[in-house]
Structures are given as C-alpha cells and as structure tokens.
KEKE-8988 format. One record per residue (C-alpha): chain; x, y, z; residue number from 1. Coordinates in steps of 0.25 Angstrom, whole numbers, plus 5000, padded with zeros to 4 digits. Each point is the difference from the previous one (the first is absolute). Last residue first. Example, Ala and Ser with C-alpha at 12.3 -4.5 7.8 and 13.67 -1.06 7.14 Angstrom:
! KEKE-8988
> A,5055,4996,5029,2
> A,4994,4986,5002,1
***
This chain:
! KEKE-8988
> A,5074,5293,4998,784
> A,5013,4992,5002,783
> A,5000,4987,4992,782
> A,4998,4987,5007,781
> A,5013,4991,5000,780
> A,5004,4987,4994,779
> A,4986,4998,4992,778
> A,4995,4986,4998,777
> A,4988,4998,4991,776
> A,4989,4990,5004,775
> A,4991,4994,4989,774
> A,4986,4998,5004,773
> A,4996,4985,5003,772
> A,5000,5002,5015,771
> A,4984,4996,5003,770
> A,4999,5014,5005,769
> A,5006,5007,4989,768
> A,4992,4993,4990,767
> A,4987,5004,5007,766
> A,5006,5014,5000,765
> A,5002,5000,4985,764
> A,4985,4995,4999,763
> A,4995,5012,5008,762
> A,5010,5010,4992,761
> A,4995,4997,4986,760
> A,4991,5012,4997,759
> A,5009,5009,5007,758
> A,5005,5008,4988,757
> A,4986,5002,4995,756
> A,5004,5005,4986,755
> A,5014,5004,4996,754
> A,5002,5003,4986,753
> A,5011,4995,4991,752
> A,5002,5003,4985,751
> A,5008,4996,4989,750
> A,5008,4989,5005,749
> A,5015,4995,4999,748
> A,5003,4987,5007,747
> A,5002,4993,4987,746
> A,5013,5007,4996,745
> A,5007,4996,5013,744
> A,5004,4986,4996,743
> A,5005,5005,4987,742
> A,4996,4996,4986,741
> A,5003,4987,4995,740
> A,4985,4996,4997,739
> A,4995,4986,4998,738
> A,5000,4995,5015,737
> A,4986,4999,5005,736
> A,5001,5013,5006,735
> A,5005,5007,4988,734
> A,4990,4996,4990,733
> A,4989,5006,5010,732
> A,4987,4992,4996,731
> A,4989,5010,4996,730
> A,4987,5001,5008,729
> A,5007,5011,5011,728
> A,5000,5009,4987,727
> A,5012,5007,5001,726
> A,5000,5016,5003,725
> A,4999,4997,5015,724
> A,4992,5004,5010,723
> A,5003,4998,5015,722
> A,4991,5002,5012,721
> A,5008,5001,5012,720
> A,4998,4992,5015,719
> A,5009,5006,5010,718
> A,5013,4991,5004,717
> A,4999,4993,5012,716
> A,5015,4997,5006,715
> A,5005,4990,5011,714
> A,5011,5007,5011,713
> A,5011,4994,5006,712
> A,5009,5006,5011,711
> A,4998,4991,5013,710
> A,4996,5011,5009,709
> A,4993,5007,4991,708
> A,4990,4989,4994,707
> A,4995,5009,4989,706
> A,4988,4997,4991,705
> A,5000,5011,4989,704
> A,4988,5006,4993,703
> A,5000,5007,4987,702
> A,4989,5010,4998,701
> A,5008,5011,4995,700
> A,5009,4996,4990,699
> A,5015,5002,5002,698
> A,5005,4993,4989,697
> A,5004,4985,4997,696
> A,5007,4996,4988,695
> A,5014,5003,5006,694
> A,5000,4993,5012,693
> A,4998,4988,4992,692
> A,5006,4988,5009,691
> A,4996,5005,5014,690
> A,5013,4996,5010,689
> A,4998,5015,5007,688
> A,5008,5010,5001,687
> A,4997,5006,4987,686
> A,4985,4998,5003,685
> A,5000,5007,5012,684
> A,5007,5012,4993,683
> A,4990,5000,4989,682
> A,4988,5000,5011,681
> A,5008,5013,5008,680
> A,5004,5008,4988,679
> A,4985,5008,4999,678
> A,4999,5002,5015,677
> A,4991,5014,5002,676
> A,4993,4995,4987,675
> A,5001,4986,5004,674
> A,4989,5003,5011,673
> A,5004,4987,5010,672
> A,4989,4992,5006,671
> A,5000,4992,5013,670
> A,4991,4986,5005,669
> A,5000,4998,5014,668
> A,5007,4986,5002,667
> A,4996,4987,4995,666
> A,5000,4985,5005,665
> A,4989,5004,5010,664
> A,4990,4999,4990,663
> A,4989,5011,4998,662
> A,5009,5006,4989,661
> A,4996,4988,4991,660
> A,4985,5003,5000,659
> A,5002,5016,4999,658
> A,5009,4998,4987,657
> A,4992,5003,4988,656
> A,4990,5011,5006,655
> A,5012,5006,5009,654
> A,5009,5000,4986,653
> A,4987,5007,4992,652
> A,5000,5010,5011,651
> A,5015,5003,5001,650
> A,5000,5001,4985,649
> A,4989,5009,4998,648
> A,5006,5010,5011,647
> A,5014,5000,4994,646
> A,4995,5002,4985,645
> A,5007,5012,4998,644
> A,5009,5002,5010,643
> A,5008,4987,4997,642
> A,4998,4987,5007,641
> A,5009,4988,5001,640
> A,4994,4990,5011,639
> A,5009,4992,5011,638
> A,4994,4988,5006,637
> A,5008,4995,5011,636
> A,5000,4985,5005,635
> A,5004,4998,5014,634
> A,5013,4995,5006,633
> A,5003,5014,5008,632
> A,5014,5003,5002,631
> A,4999,5014,4992,630
> A,5012,5009,4999,629
> A,5000,5003,4986,628
> A,4986,4999,4998,627
> A,4989,5005,5011,626
> A,5010,5008,5008,625
> A,5009,5006,4990,624
> A,4988,5003,4990,623
> A,4992,5008,5012,622
> A,5008,5012,5000,621
> A,5005,4998,4985,620
> A,4985,5001,4996,619
> A,4991,4986,4997,618
> A,4986,5005,5000,617
> A,4992,4990,5008,616
> A,4988,4993,4996,615
> A,4987,4999,5009,614
> A,4990,4988,4998,613
> A,4989,5001,5010,612
> A,4991,5006,4988,611
> A,5003,4986,4995,610
> A,4987,4993,5006,609
> A,4991,5012,4998,608
> A,4998,4997,4986,607
> A,4989,4990,5006,606
> A,4995,4992,4987,605
> A,4987,4994,5001,604
> A,4993,4991,5010,603
> A,5010,4996,5011,602
> A,5005,4986,4996,601
> A,4993,4986,5002,600
> A,5009,4990,5006,599
> A,5008,4991,4990,598
> A,5000,4986,5002,597
> A,5013,4993,5003,596
> A,4994,4990,5012,595
> A,5006,5008,5011,594
> A,4995,5014,4994,593
> A,5007,5008,4992,592
> A,4999,5016,5000,591
> A,5015,5000,4997,590
> A,5005,5005,5014,589
> A,4990,4989,5007,588
> A,5008,4990,4991,587
> A,5013,5004,5005,586
> A,4997,4997,5015,585
> A,5001,4987,4996,584
> A,4992,4988,5006,583
> A,5008,4992,5010,582
> A,4990,4998,5010,581
> A,4990,4998,4989,580
> A,5005,4987,4998,579
> A,4998,4995,5014,578
> A,5008,4990,5007,577
> A,5001,4992,5012,576
> A,4987,4991,4997,575
> A,4994,4992,5011,574
> A,4988,5009,5000,573
> A,4996,4996,4986,572
> A,4996,4986,5003,571
> A,5005,4987,5004,570
> A,4998,4995,4986,569
> A,5012,5008,4994,568
> A,5009,4993,5010,567
> A,4996,4987,4996,566
> A,5002,5003,4986,565
> A,5014,5005,5003,564
> A,5003,4987,5006,563
> A,4995,4992,4987,562
> A,5010,5009,4992,561
> A,5010,4997,5009,560
> A,4999,4985,4999,559
> A,4997,5000,4984,558
> A,5014,5006,4997,557
> A,5009,4991,4992,556
> A,4990,4995,4989,555
> A,4993,5015,5002,554
> A,5013,5007,4998,553
> A,5002,4993,4987,552
> A,4986,5001,4994,551
> A,5001,5014,5003,550
> A,5012,5003,4991,549
> A,4992,4992,4989,548
> A,4988,5010,5002,547
> A,5009,5011,5001,546
> A,5004,4996,4986,545
> A,4988,4998,4993,544
> A,4994,5013,5005,543
> A,5014,5007,4994,542
> A,4997,4992,4986,541
> A,4984,5006,5000,540
> A,5003,5012,5003,539
> A,5010,5001,4989,538
> A,4990,4995,4991,537
> A,4989,5009,5004,536
> A,5009,5013,4999,535
> A,5004,4997,4985,534
> A,4985,4997,4997,533
> A,4996,5014,5006,532
> A,5010,5007,4994,531
> A,4995,4995,4986,530
> A,4986,5005,5002,529
> A,4987,4993,5004,528
> A,4987,5006,5000,527
> A,4988,4991,5002,526
> A,4999,5007,5014,525
> A,4994,4990,5011,524
> A,5010,5000,5011,523
> A,5008,5012,4999,522
> A,4988,5009,4997,521
> A,4991,4994,5011,520
> A,5011,5001,5010,519
> A,5001,5014,4996,518
> A,4986,5003,5001,517
> A,4998,4993,5014,516
> A,5012,5009,5006,515
> A,4994,5012,4995,514
> A,4987,4997,5006,513
> A,5006,4997,5014,512
> A,5008,5013,4999,511
> A,4989,5008,4997,510
> A,4992,4994,5010,509
> A,5010,5003,5012,508
> A,5002,5014,4995,507
> A,4985,5002,5000,506
> A,4997,4995,5014,505
> A,5013,5009,5004,504
> A,4994,5012,4995,503
> A,4985,4996,5006,502
> A,5008,4999,5013,501
> A,5008,5013,4998,500
> A,4988,5009,4998,499
> A,4999,5005,4985,498
> A,5006,5013,4997,497
> A,4993,5012,4998,496
> A,5003,5009,5012,495
> A,5015,4999,4997,494
> A,5007,5006,5012,493
> A,5008,5011,5000,492
> A,5014,5000,5000,491
> A,5007,5007,5013,490
> A,5003,5014,5000,489
> A,5014,5007,5003,488
> A,4997,5012,5006,487
> A,5002,5017,4999,486
> A,4990,5009,5006,485
> A,5004,5016,4997,484
> A,4992,5001,4986,483
> A,4999,5014,5000,482
> A,5015,5003,4999,481
> A,4999,4997,4986,480
> A,4995,5015,4998,479
> A,4999,5005,4986,478
> A,4990,4990,4994,477
> A,4995,4997,5014,476
> A,4993,5013,5001,475
> A,4992,4996,4987,474
> A,4997,4986,5007,473
> A,4995,5007,5013,472
> A,4993,5012,4992,471
> A,4993,4989,4991,470
> A,4995,4990,5011,469
> A,4995,5012,5008,468
> A,4990,5005,4989,467
> A,4995,4989,4996,466
> A,4996,4995,5014,465
> A,4994,5014,5003,464
> A,4992,4999,4985,463
> A,4995,4985,5002,462
> A,4996,5001,5015,461
> A,4992,4989,5001,460
> A,5010,4988,5007,459
> A,5011,5011,5007,458
> A,5013,4993,4996,457
> A,5012,5004,5010,456
> A,5001,5014,5007,455
> A,5015,5001,4995,454
> A,5003,4990,4990,453
> A,5011,4990,5006,452
> A,5014,4999,4996,451
> A,5009,4989,4993,450
> A,5013,4994,4996,449
> A,5002,4987,4995,448
> A,5008,4989,5001,447
> A,4995,4987,4994,446
> A,5009,4999,4989,445
> A,5007,5014,4997,444
> A,4993,5014,5002,443
> A,4984,4997,5001,442
> A,4994,5014,5003,441
> A,4987,4999,5007,440
> A,4989,5011,5004,439
> A,4992,4994,5011,438
> A,4986,5002,5002,437
> A,4993,4998,5013,436
> A,4985,4999,5001,435
> A,4989,5011,5007,434
> A,4992,4997,5011,433
> A,5010,4996,5010,432
> A,5007,5013,4998,431
> A,5013,4999,4993,430
> A,5013,5006,5007,429
> A,5005,4986,5006,428
> A,5002,4996,4986,427
> A,5003,4985,5002,426
> A,5013,4990,4997,425
> A,5005,4996,4986,424
> A,5007,4988,5006,423
> A,4988,4994,5006,422
> A,4992,5004,4990,421
> A,5007,4991,4990,420
> A,5001,4989,5011,419
> A,4985,5002,5001,418
> A,4996,5000,4985,417
> A,4986,4994,5000,416
> A,4994,5006,5013,415
> A,5007,5014,4994,414
> A,4992,4998,4987,413
> A,5008,5009,4990,412
> A,4997,5012,4990,411
> A,5006,5005,4987,410
> A,5002,5013,4993,409
> A,5012,5001,4989,408
> A,5009,5012,4999,407
> A,5011,5004,4991,406
> A,5003,5014,5004,405
> A,4989,5010,5003,404
> A,4986,4995,4995,403
> A,4992,5002,4988,402
> A,4986,5000,4995,401
> A,4994,5000,5013,400
> A,4986,4994,5000,399
> A,5005,4986,5000,398
> A,5008,5001,5013,397
> A,4991,5007,5008,396
> A,4988,4991,4996,395
> A,5009,4987,5004,394
> A,5003,5006,5015,393
> A,4984,5003,5001,392
> A,4997,4986,4995,391
> A,5009,4995,5010,390
> A,4996,5009,5012,389
> A,4985,4996,4997,388
> A,5003,4984,4999,387
> A,4997,4998,5014,386
> A,5010,4993,5009,385
> A,4999,4984,5000,384
> A,5013,4999,4993,383
> A,5008,5010,5006,382
> A,5007,5013,4996,381
> A,5013,5007,4998,380
> A,4999,5010,4988,379
> A,5014,4998,4993,378
> A,5005,5011,4990,377
> A,5012,4994,4994,376
> A,5011,5009,4994,375
> A,5011,4998,4989,374
> A,5011,5008,5002,373
> A,5008,5006,4986,372
> A,5006,5012,5009,371
> A,5003,4991,5013,370
> A,5008,4989,4994,369
> A,4999,4986,5004,368
> A,4986,4997,4993,367
> A,4994,4987,5002,366
> A,4985,5000,4995,365
> A,4988,5000,5009,364
> A,4991,4996,4989,363
> A,5009,4986,4996,362
> A,5007,4998,5012,361
> A,4987,5000,5009,360
> A,4991,4991,4990,359
> A,5011,4991,5000,358
> A,5001,4999,5016,357
> A,4985,4997,5001,356
> A,4986,5006,5002,355
> A,5003,5015,5000,354
> A,4988,5004,4994,353
> A,4997,5006,4987,352
> A,4995,5015,4999,351
> A,4997,5001,4984,350
> A,5000,4985,5001,349
> A,5013,4993,4993,348
> A,5002,4991,4990,347
> A,4996,5009,4988,346
> A,5013,5004,4993,345
> A,5005,4985,5000,344
> A,4985,4997,4995,343
> A,5003,5009,4986,342
> A,5014,4995,5000,341
> A,4997,4985,5001,340
> A,4988,5002,4989,339
> A,5010,5009,4990,338
> A,5009,4989,5001,337
> A,4992,4991,4991,336
> A,4987,5006,4995,335
> A,4989,5006,5008,334
> A,5003,5015,4999,333
> A,4995,4999,4986,332
> A,4989,4994,5004,331
> A,4994,5012,5007,330
> A,5003,5003,5014,329
> A,4992,5008,5013,328
> A,5004,5005,5011,327
> A,4995,5003,5014,326
> A,4986,4993,4999,325
> A,4988,5007,5005,324
> A,4991,4992,5009,323
> A,5010,4993,5009,322
> A,5008,5011,5004,321
> A,5013,4996,5008,320
> A,5007,4995,4988,319
> A,4994,4994,4987,318
> A,5007,4999,4987,317
> A,4991,4995,4988,316
> A,5006,4993,4988,315
> A,4993,5000,4986,314
> A,5000,4989,4989,313
> A,4992,5003,4987,312
> A,4988,4999,4994,311
> A,4991,5003,5013,310
> A,5006,5014,5004,309
> A,4997,5001,5015,308
> A,4991,5012,5006,307
> A,5003,4996,5013,306
> A,4987,4997,5004,305
> A,4995,4995,4989,304
> A,5011,4990,4998,303
> A,4997,4996,5015,302
> A,4986,4998,4998,301
> A,5001,4991,4988,300
> A,5010,4991,5007,299
> A,4992,4988,5003,298
> A,4994,5001,4987,297
> A,5011,4997,4992,296
> A,5006,5007,4988,295
> A,5013,5005,5007,294
> A,5007,4990,5010,293
> A,5004,5007,5013,292
> A,5013,4997,5006,291
> A,5007,5003,5013,290
> A,5014,5004,5005,289
> A,5002,5003,5015,288
> A,5013,5010,5001,287
> A,5013,5000,5008,286
> A,5004,4987,5004,285
> A,4994,4993,4988,284
> A,5007,5011,4991,283
> A,5009,4990,4993,282
> A,4990,4988,5001,281
> A,4989,5009,4996,280
> A,5009,5004,4987,279
> A,5001,4986,4996,278
> A,4986,4997,5001,277
> A,4999,5011,4990,276
> A,5009,4997,4990,275
> A,4993,4985,5001,274
> A,4989,5006,4996,273
> A,4988,5001,5009,272
> A,4987,4992,4998,271
> A,4989,4997,4988,270
> A,5006,5012,4993,269
> A,4991,5013,4996,268
> A,5008,5008,5009,267
> A,4997,5008,5014,266
> A,5013,5001,5008,265
> A,4996,5005,5014,264
> A,5014,5005,5008,263
> A,4997,5002,5015,262
> A,5010,5010,5010,261
> A,5005,4991,5012,260
> A,5002,5002,5014,259
> A,4994,4986,5005,258
> A,4987,5004,5009,257
> A,5000,5014,4995,256
> A,4998,4996,4985,255
> A,4988,4990,5004,254
> A,4991,5009,4993,253
> A,5001,4997,4984,252
> A,5000,4985,5001,251
> A,4987,4999,5009,250
> A,4993,5011,4993,249
> A,5003,4993,4986,248
> A,4994,4986,5006,247
> A,4987,5000,4993,246
> A,5002,5008,4987,245
> A,5013,4991,4997,244
> A,5013,4999,5004,243
> A,5009,4987,4997,242
> A,5012,5002,5009,241
> A,5016,4999,4995,240
> A,5009,4993,5007,239
> A,4990,4991,5006,238
> A,5009,4986,4997,237
> A,5014,5001,4999,236
> A,5009,5000,4986,235
> A,5003,4985,4997,234
> A,4989,4998,4990,233
> A,5002,5015,4993,232
> A,5015,4997,4997,231
> A,4996,4986,4994,230
> A,4989,5006,4991,229
> A,5012,5009,4995,228
> A,5009,4989,4999,227
> A,4991,4994,4990,226
> A,4996,5012,4993,225
> A,5013,5003,4996,224
> A,5006,4986,4998,223
> A,5005,4987,5006,222
> A,4993,4987,4998,221
> A,5003,4989,5010,220
> A,4991,5007,5010,219
> A,5004,4997,5014,218
> A,5006,5013,5004,217
> A,5006,4998,5015,216
> A,4997,5008,5010,215
> A,5007,5008,5011,214
> A,4994,5007,5012,213
> A,5010,5012,5003,212
> A,4987,5010,5000,211
> A,5001,4995,4985,210
> A,5009,4993,4993,209
> A,4997,4991,4987,208
> A,5009,4989,4995,207
> A,5004,4996,4986,206
> A,5007,4986,4997,205
> A,5010,4996,4990,204
> A,5005,4993,5007,203
> A,4996,4990,5011,202
> A,5003,4999,5015,201
> A,4995,5015,5004,200
> A,4995,5001,5013,199
> A,5002,5015,5003,198
> A,5012,4997,5010,197
> A,5004,4990,4991,196
> A,5004,5008,4987,195
> A,5005,5010,5011,194
> A,5011,4991,5005,193
> A,5002,4995,4986,192
> A,5005,5015,4996,191
> A,5010,4997,4989,190
> A,4995,4987,4995,189
> A,4984,5004,5002,188
> A,5001,5012,4991,187
> A,4991,5010,5004,186
> A,4992,5009,4991,185
> A,4993,5013,5005,184
> A,4988,5006,4996,183
> A,4992,5011,5010,182
> A,4986,5003,4995,181
> A,4996,5015,4999,180
> A,4993,5000,4988,179
> A,5012,5006,4992,178
> A,5008,4988,5006,177
> A,4990,4991,4992,176
> A,5002,5006,4987,175
> A,5015,5002,5002,174
> A,5002,4985,5002,173
> A,4990,4993,4992,172
> A,5011,4999,4988,171
> A,5010,4995,5010,170
> A,4992,4989,5005,169
> A,4996,4995,4988,168
> A,5015,4998,4995,167
> A,5003,4995,5014,166
> A,4990,4988,4999,165
> A,5005,4996,4986,164
> A,5015,5000,5008,163
> A,4994,4993,5012,162
> A,4995,4988,4992,161
> A,5014,4996,4996,160
> A,5007,5001,5014,159
> A,5015,5000,4999,158
> A,5001,5011,5012,157
> A,4988,5001,5009,156
> A,4987,5007,5000,155
> A,4990,5006,5010,154
> A,4992,5012,4995,153
> A,4994,5008,5012,152
> A,4988,5009,4999,151
> A,4998,5010,5010,150
> A,4987,5007,5005,149
> A,5000,5014,5006,148
> A,4998,5007,5013,147
> A,5001,4989,5010,146
> A,5010,4993,4990,145
> A,5010,5011,5002,144
> A,5004,4995,5013,143
> A,5004,4987,4995,142
> A,5005,5005,4986,141
> A,5011,5009,5006,140
> A,5008,4996,5012,139
> A,4996,4985,5001,138
> A,5000,4999,4985,137
> A,5011,5007,4997,136
> A,5009,4993,5010,135
> A,4995,4987,4994,134
> A,5003,5003,4986,133
> A,4992,5006,4990,132
> A,5006,5004,4986,131
> A,4991,5011,4995,130
> A,5011,5011,5000,129
> A,5009,4989,4993,128
> A,4992,5003,4987,127
> A,4994,4987,4994,126
> A,5004,4996,4985,125
> A,5013,4994,5002,124
> A,4998,4994,5015,123
> A,4996,4987,4995,122
> A,5009,4998,4987,121
> A,4990,4997,4987,120
> A,5002,4987,4995,119
> A,5009,4992,4990,118
> A,5001,4985,4998,117
> A,5013,4995,4993,116
> A,5000,4985,4995,115
> A,5011,4990,5002,114
> A,4994,4992,5011,113
> A,4998,5012,5008,112
> A,5007,5012,4999,111
> A,4995,5015,5006,110
> A,4997,5013,4997,109
> A,4997,5013,5004,108
> A,4994,5012,4996,107
> A,5001,5016,5003,106
> A,5006,5003,4987,105
> A,5011,4989,4999,104
> A,5006,4996,5013,103
> A,5005,4986,4999,102
> A,4995,4988,5009,101
> A,5007,4987,4997,100
> A,5004,4995,5014,99
> A,4990,5008,5007,98
> A,4989,4992,4996,97
> A,5004,4990,5011,96
> A,4999,5009,5011,95
> A,5012,5004,5007,94
> A,5004,4997,5012,93
> A,5013,5003,5010,92
> A,4990,5004,5010,91
> A,5005,5014,5006,90
> A,5011,5003,4989,89
> A,4990,4995,4989,88
> A,4990,5008,5006,87
> A,5008,5013,5002,86
> A,5005,4998,4986,85
> A,4985,4999,4993,84
> A,4997,5011,5007,83
> A,5011,5009,4996,82
> A,5000,4995,4986,81
> A,5015,5000,4993,80
> A,5002,4986,5009,79
> A,4990,4992,4993,78
> A,4999,5007,4987,77
> A,5014,5001,4998,76
> A,5002,4984,5004,75
> A,4989,4996,4989,74
> A,5007,5009,4990,73
> A,5015,4994,5004,72
> A,4994,4986,4998,71
> A,4994,5003,4987,70
> A,5014,5005,4995,69
> A,5006,4989,5005,68
> A,4991,4990,4992,67
> A,5002,5009,4988,66
> A,5015,5000,5000,65
> A,5001,4985,5003,64
> A,5006,4997,4986,63
> A,5010,5012,5000,62
> A,4997,5009,4989,61
> A,4999,5014,5008,60
> A,4993,5012,4993,59
> A,4986,4996,4996,58
> A,5000,4989,5010,57
> A,5002,5011,5011,56
> A,5011,4997,5010,55
> A,5009,5012,5001,54
> A,4988,5010,4998,53
> A,4992,4993,5011,52
> A,5013,4999,5009,51
> A,5002,5014,5000,50
> A,4984,5005,5000,49
> A,5000,4991,5013,48
> A,5012,5004,5007,47
> A,4995,5015,4999,46
> A,4987,4996,5005,45
> A,5005,4993,5011,44
> A,5010,5012,5005,43
> A,4988,5009,4998,42
> A,4991,4991,5008,41
> A,5011,4999,5013,40
> A,5007,4988,5001,39
> A,4999,4994,5014,38
> A,4997,4985,4995,37
> A,5013,5002,4993,36
> A,5000,5000,4985,35
> A,5005,4990,4989,34
> A,4986,5002,4992,33
> A,4999,4984,5000,32
> A,5005,4999,5015,31
> A,4990,5010,5005,30
> A,4989,4994,4993,29
> A,5002,4986,5005,28
> A,4995,4990,4991,27
> A,4986,4997,4999,26
> A,4995,4986,5004,25
> A,4988,5003,5009,24
> A,4989,4994,4996,23
> A,5007,4987,4997,22
> A,5010,5000,5010,21
> A,4988,5002,5010,20
> A,4993,4988,4994,19
> A,5012,4992,5000,18
> A,5004,5003,5015,17
> A,4984,4998,5002,16
> A,5002,4986,4995,15
> A,5013,4997,5008,14
> A,4993,5004,5013,13
> A,4987,4991,4997,12
> A,5009,4988,4996,11
> A,5008,5002,5013,10
> A,4987,5001,5008,9
> A,4995,4988,4994,8
> A,5012,4993,5002,7
> A,5000,5002,5015,6
> A,4986,4995,5001,5
> A,5003,4987,4994,4
> A,5012,4999,5008,3
> A,4992,5003,5014,2
> A,4989,4989,4996,1
***
C-alpha cells in the first residue's frame, strides 16, 4: 500500500513538472538579451535594437538567424514592458501566448501547430483611466455607487470571447457615461483579489454596482438596450414616486418632514425613463422625484391646475409653496446632462434645514478669507414649535432682492442637533418670546466664527426683522469684529439616515443574496473559458496529491486521529483555543469582518477625510532637520510644485494619497516650490544611481518617496499626453531593427502636453507599498 502510494505521488509530481515545462518553456529573457536583471529600460531598448539589427534574417545569413531573431523579439516583449517585466520577476511565469507575440498595431499573435492566430490586445482599446484596481474600487467606485451606478467588465489575457465583448463595450462607453453611468474594466489576471471580491469566476462577465451591492449580468447578449434594462433592474426600488390626482397632496406637502424640494415630471411615457431614474439616484439625498403620466384620467386635475403642456415632457419644481411651482422646465432642459444641471440648481428649499453635515458644508461654504466670506444666517428653533417664525424668516429672505456678501438663510432643530447646539451655546440676551439667530462664518473645516443677531427674531414683525438683519449684515461687511465668538463645531447628525437596526438587517440580507447569486453563477453557468479549464486540471492534480499524502498519514496514525475524535466528542468546553482570539487587528483597519466580507461603508464620498492632511513646505530652516539629519525610518512623500499650480497639485495629491498616508509607515508629506529651488531636483538626480538623468525634467507633479536615513528614493513621473507625427498604426522600421539610424533618433516627439499629472499616483503608491518599485540610491542629499 505504501509503495503504491509513493509511486502515485512521484508520477503526479513528474506530470506536474512536465505540464509546467510545457506552459513555461520560455528562455530567460535577460539571458537572451545579455542584460542584467537591474538593467534600465533605456539600456534594454538599446541592446534590443543592436541585436535586432545584427540578427535580422534580411541582414544575417546564418542558419539560425531567424530563430535567434524571434527569441530576441520574445525576450524584449517581456522585459521591455514594465508590467510584464514585473510579473516575470515576481513569478517567473510567461503565458503560452507570450512566446510568439509581436506588436503590430495593437494586435498580438501566437503560434499553435504551425498556424498563426491573431486577436486584439486586451488593453489596447481601453483607456488607462477606466482600469479598475482594488484601491480604486474601495476609494472611488464603492462610495460613488450611492450616487450613480457602475458597470464593470471583467476580462483576462488570452480570452477570445473578451475581444468581441470589449469592442462592444468601447462603442457603448461614451453614451453610458453621458447618461451618468460609471464604466470600468477589470483584468482578472492583474487584479485577482478584486475579481474574487466581486464574485467574478468566469470571463468575460459584467457586474453592476449600486449602493455597494454587486449584481451579475445574466444575459448572454450584450447590447445597449440589454445593458440599459439591466441598469434599471439593479437600481433601488421606489426612487421615483408615481404621482396621480389622488396622492399629489401627500407627495407635495411632506417637504417639511424630509427637507427636500419636489421634482414632478409629466410625460406620455408609461413610466420614468432611465435618465430620470439615474437623476433620482444622484439626487435622492436632496430632492424627491415624482412621475405623472400625461394622457391618463388619473392626472387630468394636475395637468389643468399647473397648465402643463400635454404634447411634450414638462418638469415642475416645487419648494415650500405647494400650490404654485417654483420653476418650470420644458423638453429642451430634460436631455442628458441638462437634466442633471437643472436638478443640481434646484436641490435645496428656499430656506432649508441643516439636517446633515453634507447640507451644512454645501450651504455654509468654507471661506478662509474675510474679504470673500460666505455667511450662514441660522434660525434656531425646535421641531414642535409653531411654524410662524419659519414662515416670517422665509418671507424676509424671499422679499429681499439682494443681501450683503454671499448669504444663505437656513434653520436648525435644536432638539435634533444637540451636540452642535451645545458647542454653539445660547444667546442669553434674547427674550423668551423670540428665537435666536446665529450669523456664522465657516473658516476652515469645522472651525467657525459667529455672532448673535441683536434682539433675536420676532415672529410677526416682518419689517422690524428685515431692518435689523440687513443693518447687522451691512455692518459686518466692514467690521469683522462683530463675530466675537470662535468655536470648532461637531459634525451634524444625518436626520434622514435609517435606524441602525434596519441598516444592519439590510446589510446582512444583501450579503446573503450576493453569496447565493455568486454560488448560482459559478455552479450553473454554461459558459466555461480556457482559464477555467486550466484551473480545474491543476486543482484535480493538487487534490490527488493531498489525498495520496493523507492516505500515508492515515495508515500510520489512526490512533492519534481516534484520540482527537474522542476529544471533540467531549464538547466545546474542553477546547483550549479559539480562532477568534488570534484575529488580526489589521482586518479591522481595512473594514473586513472576520469572515473576510466587506462591511458597509458610509454612504457617499466624504471629502473631509483628507482635509486633515497637511503638507509642509521645505525651506532651508526645516530641510536640515527633516532630510539631512533625519533618523526616522518611515517613508516621506515629497511633491514638486510651482507657483502657478501649487494649490491644485496639493489638493490632487491629498485626494490620491490620503488612504496611504494614514499608514504609520509614512511620515508627514512635504513639498518643494521648484520656482524657488530650480536646481535641487537636477542635483539630486546627478548624485543618484538613476540611469537617465538627462531625460527627466523638473516637472510639477513629480513625487519622490524618500527614505532620508537610508539614502534612497523612488520616483513618480507626472503623466503626459504625447502626440507624434508618426501614425500609431504604422510599424516602426527602426523598432524592429531594419533602420540603421542612431538610438536617439526615435526619441524625438513633436508635442508634449501635460494632463492631470497625478492621475496614476494611487497605483504607483500601491506598488511602492508592495516593494515592486525601483529604488535609487544617493550618496548624499543635496543642499537646499
């Protein structure tokens, strides 16, 4: 029995080695080109062009010239591409198609049985900005899915069906994005963890994400109408209310409860269009949207009351006055982005309530400078109080054509915002029969200066209230000392948020449904691709190996196994260990529960999460302490800026890097104004081991990851858009070795134009953390 088992294991191992040898029978590309593993891209390119000219069959008469030339091309295709080179350095694996590939206008070929097959490169037709990584999914797509749906196409390398699907996807891209649908592409070979996270086990496949809920596209036919219908299916129910003559009063009159204007669309369609539903998702926190069908008997009274044109769509906006609409828009304002712009300009009541932190930040805008300050006039009231004060407050605001500065009138329920009111305090000089009014100037984040309106707000005295508030605001324009109080206010409660027990139940239910859908797709799907077959074969061999190994242990160790079974029968109280006791705290920091499932995120993007990040400007005074004499072991990110784009670059840097800067391995980030120190960066490159200092200019947006104590750094180059007079679809003769021109001739370009320079910083930081970036040593840091 033992000999038979050992023979089975040896045969299995030999078979696995043979399979691996067939799949990975690629010569070492570094040996073929004769370069070291630490060679730069410029050195590799120069060597490749030299060898290509030497071994090209048209110039070399040796019998093995063609075979040698093909090997040189194959090797350069691997190490000449940074992504493929990194994959080869990490895993030593090259896909079987990689042996016979050649770059020809975005197509790749491979050889099978003497026949050449050609299909489009998976990344050739899709813009890099649409590629989805795990960090982009967590930081961008998941928060945005509460405001707009996302469609993700999952592909893989050497997937024949993916080619046709990607062509259709690219044709639909602009139309869907114009409607407000996010579009992304996920390569399962490069972002395996994300593919498993969303439940992608086959490709090509399409997934829709709304409210962080992932839904698989089950239709085998991919077209514009099919995908639009799929998006409508995954949108939350009851986004748009159906309004008739019977329920119109209820729809319009509940604005005080939810603090939202009403948008009512009249159309001859049987139901709201996808565009209107997408707008309802985007503005569901600010506006309540309704739909009334024209031509039906149940809407005749509404059409007559508001004089609606029955021949074309009409949109009415209602605010505090439900008898008369505030705005009316015809068909031309209801197409594409015009509808979103229209609703965006009408997303608040005339005098809204401060019901959440988002409303507070949007209406009480942050203005650090006093000369351009924005003021909030806040009426302090309670939920059960009479509405006379609010009505007179609103009337004063609407009857006054202009106010000093940029002034917004709002009110606040003190019993719903106790923490906010506790920090704000109480106006002791206001009589009990009047309400307090705070004039607030939000300076920075939650920091604000404020003062109380003398005499408060008297309910029915419209003219007296108007005179006192205008006089106070006019005095405030020239005398900022009127705002005598300074405070750091807490964030406001979200009054429209669901109860926490309902939220927990909803999260659990969504996870259960998601697991069942993923299980159904993986078990009963009739679509099987090449990668699935390969994975299945490998799993069978691994399973056979472990079964054989277990039989050996079982033949020698039945008695210990029996003892373990008896211990288990004694009950759980005899166990001495608990898996949960060794639960890694790092999972909590990444929003993972112990079973690996994602917890629900806070709805909507929170722009305040990177406001706390401060960049220190390097100058001769602090440069010595932070760089030259530093003994800290952490990584320091240094941003190069100039005076023309300093604020914009710093803000983009915070957006891209905030998730990494929260890690303890990073020090406080810094920046250098290259207008003040133009020679510093060039001196640093000259003192380093960087292979091509002459090709890099001191460009704003360059980021350096420094280890001051260890004297090395990594370099991020800002993104550029490059246009050349040569067509990209033409094969470069010099590139394949037919041109005898110098190495530098093909480096010339006609135009270089910088676009968003930090667009790829987040992905670069991911590579920095996992240690796959090149480190450049420097003998000594240059003086500033």
